[in-house]
C-alpha positions as CSV (number, residue, x, y, z in Angstrom):
1,M,16.8,-2.2,8.6
2,K,14.2,-4.3,6.6
3,P,10.6,-4.3,7.9
4,V,9.1,-7.6,8.9
5,V,6.0,-6.9,6.9
6,S,5.4,-5.3,3.5
7,V,1.6,-4.4,2.9
8,V,1.1,-4.1,-0.9
9,I,-2.2,-2.4,-2.1
10,P,-2.6,-2.2,-5.8
11,T,-5.1,0.7,-6.8
12,F,-6.8,2.1,-9.9
13,N,-8.7,5.3,-10.0
14,R,-9.9,4.9,-6.3
15,A,-8.1,7.7,-4.7
16,Q,-10.2,8.1,-1.7
17,M,-10.6,4.4,-1.1
18,V,-6.8,3.7,-1.1
19,C,-6.2,6.6,1.1
20,D,-8.5,5.3,3.8
21,C,-7.0,1.7,3.4
22,V,-3.4,3.3,3.9
23,A,-4.6,5.1,6.9
24,S,-6.1,2.1,8.5
25,V,-2.7,0.2,8.1
26,L,-0.9,3.3,9.6
27,S,-3.1,2.9,12.8
28,S,-1.7,-0.5,13.3
29,D,-0.6,-1.3,16.8
30,F,2.3,-3.4,15.1
31,E,5.1,-1.2,14.0
32,D,7.5,-3.1,12.0
33,Y,5.9,-2.7,8.5
34,E,6.0,-0.8,5.2
35,V,3.1,0.0,2.8
36,V,3.7,-0.1,-0.9
37,V,0.8,1.6,-2.8
38,V,0.9,0.5,-6.7
39,D,-1.0,2.9,-8.8
40,D,-2.0,1.2,-11.9
41,C,-1.6,4.2,-14.1
42,S,-4.9,5.9,-12.9
43,P,-6.0,8.9,-14.7
44,D,-7.5,10.6,-11.6
45,D,-5.5,12.1,-8.7
46,T,-4.4,9.1,-6.9
47,G,-0.9,9.6,-6.9
48,E,-1.3,13.4,-5.7
49,R,-3.6,12.4,-2.9
50,I,-1.3,9.5,-1.8
51,R,1.9,11.8,-1.8
52,A,-0.1,15.0,-0.2
53,R,-1.6,12.9,2.6
54,F,1.2,10.5,3.4
55,S,4.5,12.5,2.4
56,G,5.6,12.9,6.0
57,E,5.1,8.9,6.5
58,S,8.5,7.1,5.8
59,R,6.6,3.7,5.8
60,V,4.5,4.5,2.8
61,R,6.0,4.1,-0.7
62,Y,4.2,5.0,-3.8
63,V,4.8,3.4,-7.2
64,R,3.3,4.0,-10.4
65,N,2.9,1.6,-13.5
66,A,3.8,3.5,-16.6
67,V,0.9,1.5,-18.4
68,N,-2.1,-0.3,-17.0
69,K,-1.0,-3.9,-16.1
70,Q,-4.2,-4.9,-14.0
71,L,-4.4,-6.4,-10.6
72,G,-2.2,-9.5,-10.8
73,A,0.8,-7.7,-12.3
74,S,0.3,-4.7,-10.1
75,R,0.7,-7.1,-7.1
76,N,3.8,-8.7,-8.6
77,V,5.1,-4.9,-9.2
78,G,4.4,-4.4,-5.6
79,A,6.2,-7.6,-4.5
80,V,9.3,-6.5,-6.4
81,H,9.6,-3.2,-4.6
82,A,8.7,-4.7,-1.1
83,R,11.4,-5.1,1.4
84,G,9.7,-6.9,4.0
85,K,10.3,-10.5,5.0
86,Y,6.6,-11.4,4.8
87,L,4.0,-9.9,2.2
88,L,0.6,-9.0,2.8
89,F,-1.6,-8.1,-0.3
90,L,-4.7,-5.8,0.4
91,D,-7.1,-4.6,-1.9
92,D,-7.7,-0.8,-2.0
93,D,-11.0,-1.1,-0.4
94,N,-10.1,-3.0,2.4
95,I,-10.2,-1.1,6.1
96,V,-8.1,-3.2,8.6
97,D,-8.3,-3.6,12.3
98,K,-5.3,-2.1,14.1
99,E,-4.5,-5.6,15.7
100,M,-4.5,-7.4,12.3
101,L,-0.7,-7.2,11.2
102,G,0.2,-8.2,14.8
103,R,-2.0,-11.3,14.9
104,L,-1.0,-12.4,11.5
105,V,2.9,-12.1,12.2
């Protein structure tokens, strides 16, 4: 079943920030969504930290660019991988309110 909302979060070299961002989305009181994290070829441990922290969460998907593509192209990569009816793009330093997704939908 396709989710209603795909939350696309591009990131580069900001492992802790993106983990906090994803955690804030996962605390949402709206349930019909997925999170697509697009790692723009970070040289830090972003991928390992995302997989370790959210490996049991089926709504979180991790995509890694083979080369650094910058923000706009990484958003496009996330859109290609998204399955939702609606797209929401977040920056990796955002912390969202638990009611945000439901209110936007």
